C-alpha positions in Angstrom: -22.7 -7.6 -32.1 -21.0 -7.4 -28.7 -17.7 -5.7 -28.9 -15.3 -4.2 -26.4 -12.2 -2.6 -27.8 -9.0 -1.0 -26.0 -6.9 1.4 -27.7 -4.3 4.1 -26.6 -1.5 1.9 -25.9 2.1 2.4 -27.1 5.7 3.2 -26.2 6.2 5.9 -23.5 9.3 7.0 -21.4 9.4 6.6 -17.8 7.6 9.6 -16.1 5.3 9.9 -19.0 1.7 9.5 -19.4 -0.8 7.6 -21.5 -4.5 7.4 -21.9 -6.2 4.2 -22.6 -9.7 3.8 -23.9 -12.2 1.1 -23.8 -14.9 1.4 -26.2 -18.2 -0.7 -26.1 -20.9 -1.5 -28.5 -23.8 -4.1 -28.7 -24.8 -4.0 -25.0 -25.9 -1.6 -22.2 -22.5 -0.5 -21.3 -23.6 1.9 -18.4 -25.1 -1.1 -16.3 -21.7 -2.9 -16.0 -18.7 -2.5 -13.8 -15.7 -1.9 -15.8 -12.5 -3.2 -14.7 -8.9 -2.6 -16.1 -6.5 -5.7 -15.8 -2.9 -5.9 -16.9 -0.5 -8.8 -17.7 3.2 -8.2 -17.8 5.4 -10.5 -20.0 5.7 -13.8 -18.4 3.6 -12.9 -15.3 0.0 -13.4 -14.2 -2.9 -11.2 -15.0 -3.4 -8.5 -12.3 -6.5 -6.5 -11.4 -5.6 -2.8 -11.5 -8.7 -0.6 -11.2 -12.4 -0.6 -11.6 -15.4 1.8 -11.6 -19.1 0.7 -11.1 -22.0 1.8 -13.0 -22.6 4.4 -10.1 -19.1 5.8 -10.6 -17.4 4.2 -7.6 -13.8 3.7 -8.0 -11.5 1.1 -6.4 -7.8 0.7 -6.9 -6.8 -2.8 -6.5 -3.0 -2.5 -7.4 -1.2 -0.5 -4.7 1.5 0.2 -7.1 -0.7 2.3 -9.3 -2.5 4.4 -6.5 -2.1 8.1 -7.0 -0.7 7.6 -10.7 -3.8 6.0 -12.5 -7.3 7.4 -12.8 -10.3 5.5 -14.3 -13.4 7.5 -15.5 -16.5 6.5 -17.8 -18.2 8.5 -20.4 -21.6 6.7 -20.7 -22.8 9.0 -23.4 -19.9 7.9 -25.6 -19.8 4.3 -24.4 -16.3 4.7 -23.4 -14.1 4.2 -20.2 -10.8 5.7 -19.9 -7.7 4.8 -18.0 -5.5 7.9 -17.5 -1.9 6.8 -16.5 0.8 9.2 -15.3 4.3 9.0 -13.8 4.7 5.6 -15.7 7.3 3.2 -14.6 9.0 0.3 -16.5 7.1 -2.0 -14.2 3.9 -1.0 -15.8 4.8 -2.4 -18.9 2.1 -5.0 -19.8 -0.8 -5.7 -21.9 -3.8 -3.8 -20.5 -7.2 -5.4 -20.9 -10.8 -3.9 -20.3 -13.4 -6.1 -18.7 -17.2 -5.3 -18.5 -18.9 -7.2 -15.8 -22.3 -7.6 -14.0 -24.4 -10.1 -12.3 -28.0 -10.7 -13.3 -30.9 -12.7 -11.7 -31.7 -15.6 -13.8 -35.0 -16.6 -11.9 -33.7 -20.3 -11.8 -33.2 -22.3 -8.6 -30.2 -24.1 -9.9 -28.5 -21.0 -10.9 -30.2 -17.9 -9.5 -27.4 -15.6 -10.4 -25.1 -15.5 -13.3 -22.1 -13.4 -14.3 -22.0 -11.6 -17.6 -18.8 -10.2 -18.8 -17.0 -9.1 -21.8 -13.3 -8.7 -22.6 -11.3 -6.6 -25.0 -8.4 -7.8 -26.9 -5.9 -5.9 -25.0 -3.5 -3.0 -25.9 0.3 -3.0 -25.3 1.7 -0.4 -22.9 5.6 -0.3 -23.0 7.4 2.0 -20.6 11.0 2.3 -21.5 13.8 4.8 -22.3 
């Protein structure tokens, strides 16, 4: 069974911190790039931050730079999102995504994407 589960969300006051977890099972987690997305109420999904299987980190959302940190624990099949100095605008459902490309050996579709999504975890920043 392939499974990707986020946890750690909740209610936090502005300026506070939360650590989200993305736990994987049923596939070789260490070979995938892991992305965190978020979707505020009534808004489009936003790519926040990602980490490759080599540990290279890219922050896509400028608003979280310096406040959010991503790390991975391959031994525990878990990726973490450490969030600090939280702001009300960080309120969103946060989703974990595991992504990779694979060579199919097919002329019609030589490369395909494989990705899995978690169910999301709610983060609410409010006083």
